[in-house]
N, C-alpha and C positions, 0 to 999 in steps of 0.2 A: 470380213469386209475391211475397208480402210478406216484408219483412225484419224486421217487428215481432215481438213476443212471441206465442207460441201462446196463444190465449184459453183453451184447456183447462187451461193451467198457472196462470192467474190466479185463478180461483175457489177451487180447493183451497188455494192459498197464503193467500188472504184468510180462508177458513174456518179454516184452521189457526192463523193469527195471532189470530183472534177467540177460538178455544178456549184458546190459550195465555194471552191477556189475561184471560179469565174465570178461569182457574186462578190466575193471579198476583193478580188482584183478590180472589179468595177467600182466598188466603194472606195478603194485606194485612188482610182482615177479621178474621183470627185474630191476626196479629202486632201490629196497632195496639192493641187493648185490652190485650193482654199487656204491651206496652211501657209503657202508662200505668199498668197495675196494679203494675208494679215501683216506680213512684213513690209509690203509695198503700199498698203493703204494710207491715204492722206485725207483726213476729214475729221468729222466730230469723233471724239474719244479715240483718236488714232493711237495714243500710247497704250490705252487699255486693250484695244484690238490687237496691236502688235505683241504685247506681252502676255496678257491673260487669255484672250481668245486664241491666240497663236499657241500658247502652252497647252491649252485644252486639245486643240487639233493635233498637236505634236504627239501627245500621248495616244490619241485615237489612231493616228497614222501607224505608229509602231505596233500597237495592239493588232490592228488589221493585218499588217505585214506578217507578224509572227503567226497569226491565225491562218493565213494563207499558206505559209511555209510548213506549219506544223498543225494540220487540222485535227489531229488526235488529242491535242491539249485542250483542257477545259478553259472556257472564257475566264473563269476565276483565276486559274493558274497563270494564264497569259497576262491578264490585266494586273495581277499582283506583281509579277516579275517586271513588267514594263514600268509600273509605278515605282518599284524599288530602284531600278536602274535610272529612271528619270530623276528621282530624288537624289541619287548619288551624283548624277551630273550637275544638279543644282548646287550641291555642296562643293563639287569640284571647282565651281566658279569662284570660290574663296581662295583658290590656289592660282598663282600667276607665274609659273615657270615660262621661260622663253619659248619652248616648243608649243605650248598651249596658247600663248599670246599670239604667236605667228598664225595659228589656225583661226583664232578668234578675230584676227585683223581682216580676214576675208569675209565677204558678205555671206557666203554659204557656211563657213565655219561658225560665224556668229549666229546664224539662223539655226544651226544644228546643235551646237553645244553651249550657246549663250556666253555672256561675259560678266553679268552682274548678278550676284546672289540676292534673292528677295524671298523673304518668308511668305509674302503674299502669293507667290506662285504655287505653293503646295495645294491650297484648296482647288485650284484650277486643274492641277495634275490629277487629283482625286476625281474631280468631275469628269475629266477626260477618260479615266479608267472605267468609271461607272457607265458613262455613255458608250464606250467601246464594248463593254460586256453586253449591254442591251443590243447594240448593233450586231455584234457577232452572233448572239443567240438568234436574232431575227433573220440574219442572212443564212444561218445554218438550217433554219426551219426545223421541222420535226424529223429527227433522225431515228432510225430503228435502233432500239436499245438492245445491247447484248450484255448479259450479266458479266461483271468483272472488267468490262472495257472502260477505258478512260474517255469521257466525253465532256 
C-alpha cells in the first residue's frame, strides 16, 4: 500500500485551519481598532490608556497576526517571540538615528514603534502576551492531536 498520509485526514485539518484562521482574523478585526482607539482616546487616564492599555493590545495584535499566518506554531512560541521582539523595539526607543526619528515623527510610526523608552511598559507587554496565549488557545478550540506535531 502507500506510505503517504491518509487523504481522509488532510481535508478536515485544512478545514479546521481555515476555521481557526477565520476566528483569528475576526479577533484581529476587533483588536486592531481598539488598539488604535487607545491612541486617540481623550478622557480619564488617557495617558495610561494610550501607553499601557495600548501596549497590551499591541502585543495581542501581533500574536494574533502571527497565529493567523502560522497556525502550526504553539501559542507559547508565538507569544514568546512577539514579547521578545516587542521588548527589543522598546529598547530601540533609546536610539535616535535620523531614519527612526523620521518614522517616529508620523502618527502611524509613533503608534507602531513608539518614541520613549519606559521600563513600566514591560509588565503590560507580558500581560499582552499572556492574554494573547489565552485568546489563541480559546480561538483554536480543541484540535485533534497528532503525535510529534507542533501545536
